[in-house]
C-alpha positions, -999 to 999 in steps of 0.1 A, spaced: 632 -22 635 616 -6 605 603 -40 593 588 -46 627 572 -11 628 558 -16 593 542 -48 602 527 -34 633 512 -5 614 498 -29 589 483 -50 616 468 -20 633 452 -9 600 438 -44 594 426 -46 630 409 -12 627 393 -22 594 380 -55 609 365 -36 639 349 -10 617 334 -37 594 321 -58 623 305 -26 639 289 -18 605 275 -52 602 263 -55 638 246 -21 638 231 -25 603 217 -60 609 206 -60 645 183 -30 644 148 -34 629 120 -9 625 105 3 657 68 -1 665 64 37 660 79 34 625 56 4 617 26 24 629 36 54 608 40 31 578 6 15 583 -10 49 586 7 60 554 -5 29 537 -41 34 548 -40 71 537 -27 60 503 -55 34 500 -81 60 510 -67 85 485 -67 59 457 -103 52 464 -112 89 463 -93 93 430 -112 63 415 -145 78 427 -137 112 413 -128 96 379 -161 78 379 -179 110 387 -160 129 360 -169 102 334 -206 104 345 -207 141 342 -190 141 308 -217 116 296 -244 139 309 -228 169 292 -226 150 259 -263 140 262 -273 176 270 -252 189 240 -269 164 217 -303 175 231 -295 211 226 -284 204 190 -317 186 183 -337 214 198 -318 240 179 -325 220 147 -362 217 156 -364 254 163 -348 262 129 -373 239 112 -402 255 131 -391 290 121 -387 279 85 -422 263 85 -437 295 101 -420 317 75 -433 294 47 -468 296 62 -467 334 64 -458 337 27 -488 315 16 
């Protein structure tokens, strides 16, 4: 009797495990993304593409502004040197 009960319990466990595995496979494989999920994914993709384009534009603008700043700093240095030379020349002319 115990042998028969032990085999029955084992068969029940195996049966339960088989049913659980088949439900897991059936549920996991049969459902795909819904149209709503696909639309949300496409909207996210478009937003990401738009954001990447904005980032690229801002980086280009930053590089342009940094070049302008460098040019202006160089111009300021040149004018400062010219001003110093002019003052030196004026001081030399006043002493003569």
